[in-house]
N, C-alpha and C positions, 0 to 999 in steps of 0.2 A: 508731831515730829518737830524737834527744835534743832537749830544750828548751834554749834559750839562757839561761833564767832558773834560778836555783838558789842554794843557800847551803850552806856547809860550815864547820865550826869545829873547832879542836883546841887543846889546852893541853899544855904540857910544862914540867917543873921546870927552872929555870936559876938556879944559885947559890941565893940565899935568896929568890928571887922565882919568878914563874910566867910562862912565855911563852904568849902568846895569839895565835892565827892565825885570821883570819876571811876567807872567800872568798865573794864574791857575784857573780852574773852577770846581765846584762840584754841585750836584743837589740840587735844592730848588724849592718850589712851586712858589715863586715870584722872582723878579729880585733884587739882592743885589750886590752892588759894594763897595768893601773895598779897600782903597788906603793907602799904607804905603810909606812915603818918609821922607827925612830929615826935621827937624823943620824949617830950614831956607828957605825951598821951599814950605811951607804950602800953599802959595797963588796959587800954581799950582794945588792943589787938585781938584778944580772944573773943570778945563780944562781937566785933565786926566779922571776924572769920566764921563764927558760928552762924551769923545771919546769912552770909553768902553760901556757905557750905550746905546749909539746909535747903537751899533753893536750886542747886545744880547737882547733877550726878556724874558729869563727865566734862573734861576740858580744864584748861588753865585759866583762872580768873584773877586779874590784877586789879586791886583796889587802891586808889590814891586819895588820901585825905589831907587837905592843907587849909591853912588859914590865910586869907587874903585881905589886905586893907581895902576898905571901901573908899570911894571918892570923898574927900573932905574929912576922912576919919583916920588918916595916917598917924600912927604913933611916932613920937620922936625917936630918932636913931640913937641907940645907946651903945657906947663902947665898953667892952669888958676890959677895964683898965688893968686889973690884975693879970689877965692873960696877955695883954699888950706888953706890960712891963717884963713879964717872964720871957715872952718871945723875943723882945728886943735884946735882952741879956744873952739869950741862947744864940741869936744870930751874930751878935758881936763876938762871942766866943768861937763860933764857927768860922768867922772871918780870920781870926787869929790862927786857928788851926790850919785852914786852907791856904792862908797867905794871899788871899785875893778877895775882892769885894763880893758881898752876897746881896741879892736883890731884896731891898727893904722898902720898896715902893708901896703906896697905899693899896694898889691892886694886889700885890703879893701878900700883904698883911690881911686883906679881906679874905683871900683864899685860905689863909691859915686859921681863919675864924676868930676875928677880934670883936665881932658884934655880939652883944649879949642877947640871948634868946629869952626875952622877958615876956613877949606878947603871949606865947603859949603857956609858959610856966606860971604866970600870974593868975590864970583862970582856974577856978575850982574844977576838979575832975568831974564832979557831979553835974556841973553846968555844961561842961563840954559833952558829956555823954548824953545829956538830955537833947542836945542839938544834933549830935552825930548819928544816933540811932535812927530817927525819922528821915534824916538826909540820906543815909545809906539805904533805907527801905525804899525811898523814892527813886534813887538812882538804880537800885536793883530791879524795881518794877519796869523802868524804862529799858533796862538791859534785857530782861526776860521777854518783854514785848517785841523788841527788835529781833531777838533770837527766834521767836515764834513766827514772825513775819518772814524771815529769811528761810526758816524751815519749811514753811508752806510753799515757797517758790522752789526750793530744792525738791520737795515731794513731787510737784508737777513735772519737773525735769526728769526725775528718776522714773516715774510711771511712763513717760513718753519713751524713754530709752528701753525700759522693760518691754514695751509693746514692740519696739524695733527688734529686740531679741526674739520675740515670738514669731516675727516674720522670718527671721533667720532659721528658727527651728522648723517651720513649715517647709522652707526651701531645702533644708538639710534632709528632712525626711523624704521629700520627693526625689532628691538626687540619690539618696542612699538606696531607695527602693529599686533602682535600676542598675546598681553596681554589679550584682551577680550576673545579670543578663549581658551587660556590656563585656564582662570578663569572659563569658562563654563565647560570645561572638569573636572577641579578639583572639582567644585560644584556638578556635577552629580555623580562623584566618591564618594564624601563624603556622599551624600544622599543614595547612594546604599549601602555603607559600614554600614550606620546607620540603614539599613532595611527599608528605605523610598524611594524606587525607583520611580522616576518620569520621564515620557517620555521627551525627549529632546525638543519636540515641545509643551510642556505644556506652557500655557500662562504666568504662574508665572515665569517660567524659562526664557522665552523670555523677559519679563519685567525686571527681575533682571539683565540679561546680557546687555540689552539696557541701563539701568541706569548706570551700571558699566562702559560700554564702553564710555559713555558720560563723566563720571567723570575722567577717565584716559586718555582721548584723548589729545595728545600733539602736534597736527598739528599746532596750532597757535604758540606755543613756537618754534617749529622747523622752521617755516616760518620766524619768527622774527630773530631767530638765524642766518639763512642764510643771511638775510638782513644786520645784524650787521657785519658778516664776510666779506661780499662784500664791505661794507662801510669802514671797517678797512683797507682792501687792497688798496682802492682808496686813502684814506687819506695818506697812507705811501708813495705815489708817489708825494705828494705835497712838495714844496720847503720851504714854510713858517713854522713857529713853529706849531707843531701838538701834542705836548705832552699832553696838557690838554684834547684835543678832544679824543685822543686814551685812556686816562685814563677813561674818561666817557664811552666810548664804552666797555671797560673791565668790568665796573660795570653792563652795560646792558647785556652783554654776560653771566656774572655770574647769573644775575637775571633769564634769560631764562633756564639756566642749573639747577638752584636750583628749579624752578617751575616744570621742567620736572621730576626731581627726586622725588618731593613730590606727583605729580599726578599719576605717572605711576603705583605705587603699584606693583612693580616687583623687586625682590632682585638683579637679574643679571643686570637689567637696572640701578638700583641705584648704583651698583658698577662701571658701565661704566660712570655714571655721576661724581662719585668721581674722576675717572682717568682724565676725561675731565677738571674738576676743578683744578686738580694738574697741568695740562698743562697750563691752563689759568693763574694760579698764577705765573708761570715762565714768561709768557708774561707781566703780570702786573709789575713784578720786573724790566724787561727791560724798560718798558714804563716810570717808575719813573726817568730814566736817560735821557729821550728825551726832548729836548727843546720845 
């Protein structure tokens, strides 16, 4: 069992700089891979995307690749003079059009992109790829390791909560087994208080109780609930992606609990069902983060 959330990073030397790869994941119903890298390396996006997509089956994965100058290896800052000249002319024309000054400070010009992007574009793409691929693989390994560790912790939490639901199931069955009897006693009491005492073995009483007992019987629901809980535990032991299957089982468990609360016609049992649903909601929230 793996979590969909995690983080991994790696660095590798590249020319006089350092290559930095960061991979982070969040939960999604489908697989989404987003790659961010310098424009000069755009041709490598497909390679990076395939490396990551082959290792995950669910969730959104963000990959960021950048080139950072190492200490003492900083390249000289280069101004894109052609762009600066063109921007200056356009800003001057804009001032004339608006009739008021336009911000031409250094900070504003930098935001408009007057620095030349020579560090990335000057490197041969083959050299970049030779460094990027192993760095992505290293970061991906760290990412998957963290997801597996978090998944193991989530598994223990889920199994503990499933055991809690088992306790609720036992309590529900015990309470449900006496619903018909309590209804019989309440019915006889109401008839007696109304001045219409009827013997307990009266055919009408027996028929009423038999019909009521059939309507409020939750044996089938409790049997299916036990089956769902057993299946949930078995699936948690699998190594492949199980998030969608567990999410489906949560829906089925909710269905059995909901039907039990509707059929039982007992206030205390209904309150127990609410408590069980609350525990199930905590399970469902965890399942949303499982791959």
